[in-house]
C-alpha positions as semicolon CSV with decimal commas, in nm:
position;residue;x (nm);y (nm);z (nm)
1;M;-0,560;-0,543;1,256
2;I;-0,386;-0,722;0,963
3;L;-0,063;-0,587;0,821
4;V;0,033;-0,672;0,460
5;M;0,318;-0,575;0,229
6;E;0,127;-0,441;-0,073
7;N;-0,206;-0,280;-0,165
8;E;-0,275;-0,589;-0,377
9;H;-0,249;-0,808;-0,068
10;R;-0,496;-0,583;0,119
11;D;-0,741;-0,589;-0,169
12;A;-0,726;-0,963;-0,202
13;I;-0,786;-1,021;0,169
14;E;-1,074;-0,775;0,178
15;K;-1,231;-0,932;-0,135
16;M;-1,206;-1,289;0,007
17;Y;-1,308;-1,179;0,362
18;P;-1,528;-0,877;0,338
19;F;-1,556;-0,850;0,720
20;T;-1,190;-0,745;0,725
21;K;-1,252;-0,420;0,535
22;G;-1,101;-0,135;0,728
23;K;-0,887;-0,367;0,933
24;V;-0,616;-0,443;0,671
25;F;-0,328;-0,202;0,632
26;R;0,006;-0,197;0,456
27;I;0,318;-0,215;0,676
28;G;0,440;0,087;0,486
29;H;0,109;0,274;0,503
30;N;0,251;0,587;0,664
31;Q;0,548;0,599;0,438
32;N;0,309;0,535;0,139
33;V;0,528;0,242;0,018
34;D;0,468;-0,114;-0,081
35;I;0,728;-0,361;0,033
36;P;0,868;-0,547;-0,269
37;D;0,890;-0,919;-0,257
38;P;1,266;-1,015;-0,261
39;Y;1,199;-1,377;-0,360
40;R;1,469;-1,508;-0,599
41;L;1,657;-1,174;-0,579
42;D;2,000;-1,107;-0,430
43;K;2,081;-1,039;-0,064
44;S;2,049;-0,664;-0,112
45;A;1,685;-0,699;-0,208
46;F;1,613;-0,892;0,113
47;E;1,807;-0,629;0,314
48;Y;1,604;-0,349;0,151
49;A;1,274;-0,523;0,224
50;L;1,379;-0,591;0,585
51;R;1,464;-0,215;0,627
52;L;1,118;-0,123;0,504
53;I;0,951;-0,378;0,724
54;E;1,142;-0,265;1,034
55;A;1,059;0,099;0,962
56;G;0,694;0,024;0,907
57;I;0,659;-0,194;1,222
58;D;0,838;0,067;1,428
59;D;0,591;0,330;1,301
60;W;0,292;0,108;1,367
61;S;0,423;0,026;1,719
62;Q;0,452;0,393;1,801
63;R;0,102;0,465;1,673
64;I;-0,053;0,175;1,869
65;R;0,121;0,284;2,189
66;K;-0,047;0,621;2,161
67;L;-0,394;0,464;2,158
């Protein structure tokens, strides 16, 4: 399983490495959100991205534990 921040990341990985198709997911998959890149933005953009990452990872962790 590979977790990425945006659909574009998933598409790029699957295009470069076709064997990963179906194994690449967005961190925010279940919330249906992309996580914006905060590069060169202010602190609040980093904090927002972090909140989305933490929520997504928490959700994925719960789903994996149920397997």
